[in-house]
N, C-alpha and C positions, 0 to 999 in steps of 0.2 A: 504494500500499500504506500501511496505517496500523499503528502500533504496537498489538500485541495480536492481529493477524491471523495466519493461517498460509497456507502455500502447499503445493502438491504438488510434490515435487521428484523428478527422475530424473537419474541420473549416468551418461551414456554412458561406456563404457570401464570402468565398475566391473562387477565379476563378476555382480552382480544388478541390472544397469542397468534391466531392465524393471519392477522393483518400483517402485510409486508410494509415496512416503514423505511423509505429512503432518507437516511440522515448522513450529512457530511461529517467527515472527521474534523474535530475542533482542536486537535493538537497534532504535532508532528509524530507519525508512528515511530516507535522505538524498537520494534521487533518483538516486543512482548505484550504490548497493550495497544488498544485502539480506544480513543476517547470520542464520545459524541456529546453534543449539547443540543437539547430540543426545546422548543417553545411549546407549551401545552395548549394546543388549539383543536385537536381532533380526538377521536376515540383512541388511536394509536399513541399519540404523543402525550395526551393528558394522563394516561395511565402509567406512564413511566415513573411517576413520583412514587407509586406504591411498590415498586420492585425493591427487593431486599438485596443487600450486598451478597454477592456469590450466586446470584440467579444465572442459570444457564441461558446462553444467547446463541441463536443461529444467525450466522452472518454470511451473506452472499456478496461476493465482489472481491476487491474494490472495482468500482466503475468511474468512468469520467476522465476527460483529458484536461481538466482544470488544474494543471500542475505547473511547476516552474520549468519542466522539461521543454515547454514551448516558448520560454523566454528568449527574446531576440535582442534586447537592448540592456545596457547597464542600469538605466533608470527605470523604476517601477512605480506605478500608481495603482493602489489597491482601493476599490470602491465597494463598500458594503451598505446594505439596508436591512435594518432589523436583524432577524435571526440569520440572515445571509452572511453575517459576520463570521460564522463558524469555520467555513473553509478559508476565508481571508485570514483569520487569526492563525490557522495552521500554516498557511503559506508564510505568514510574517515570522513565525517561530523558526521555520526552516530557512528563511531568507539568506541568500548568499549575498556577499558584498555588493554594494551599489547604492546609489541614491534612491530613496523611496518616500512616498507620501501615502498616508492612509486618509481616505474620506469616509466617515461613518455616519449614515443618515438614520435618525430615529425621531419619533414624535417629540420625546422629551428625554432628558438624560436618565430618568429613572428606568426607561425601557432599554437602555443600552446594555445588552447582554455582553459579558466578558469585558467590559470597559476598563476595569483596573488591570486586567491582564494585558490588554492592548496597550495601555499607557506604559506599563513596565517594559513590554517588548520593544515599543517604539523608542523609549528612552535609552534602553541598553544598546540598541543598534543605531542610535543617533538619527532617527528619522523624524518625520513631521506628521502629526495627527490632527485632523480637523474634524470635530464633532459637529454635525449639521443637524440642528433640531428644528422641528416645526411640522405642522400637519400638511400633508400632501394637498396641493391645490390652494394653499393659503400662504400669503407672504412671499418670501424670497423663493426662487426657483434655482437651486444650487447646481442643477445639471444642465442649465442653458449654456450655450457655448461661451458667452461672456463671463459667466460666473465660474465655470470650469478653468477658463484661461487665467482668470484673476487668482484663483487658488493655486494653480499649477501652470505657470507661464510657459514651461517647456514640455507641456503635455504631448506634443506631436512627436517628441523624441523618446517617449517612454512606452514600455509595455503597459497595458491597462488590464487589470483583472477586475471583473464586476460580478457581484453576486447579491441579489436582493429580490424583493417581490417583482412580479412581472411588469407592472406599470413603471416602477423605478428603473428597472433594467432597460426597458424600452426607451425611457427619457434619457438615460445615460448614453445608450448606443446612438440615439438620434443626435445628441450633443457632440459625441466623438465624431460621428460622420460629418456633421457641419463644420467641425474643426479640421477636417481632413486628416484624422488620425488614421494611418494605414490599417486595413482589415487584418493584416497578419500580425499586428501588435495588439489586437483587441481579443481578450479571452473572457467569454461570458459564461457563467453557469446559471442555467434556468431551473428553478425549482418550484415545487408546489408544497403546500402544507399538509401534513399527514394527520 
């Protein structure tokens, strides 16, 4: 498994054990453990809170090409929305040298999953983190071309990794396209909530 990938998880003993849940790895795999972080929104993810330590897990995968193997530039921009921060956090932990910026979009700071870990990883690797708060469709639009360029002036020279809700991801991809960021430098993970 590589940072940025996802697996299909089933939890025997869990009330909805037959549900297959695609969750991204939220930490760099170390060869012994795989870490996932989930937002409780559906039958599958909401029930994870009731699992006991030591519960058997069926894991299928890993899947996905949202990894640093596709990196083409020394500079990297990591863009996360909500719980889409999980593969971004794993990529950041694995991050090889180079200049990087993290943009993390949430409604408000209280909803920022893994924020303290992100801050620690960014500080340790001397990167930059911008926490972008606000409700979608209200106020500033951080993924408009002008806003992206203001936050990351050399955005066209970077690889860009994007993971978040479908509407946010579409807005980011549109902004990147309008800024003429080459397609080969854009890596997007599309996900749905389980």
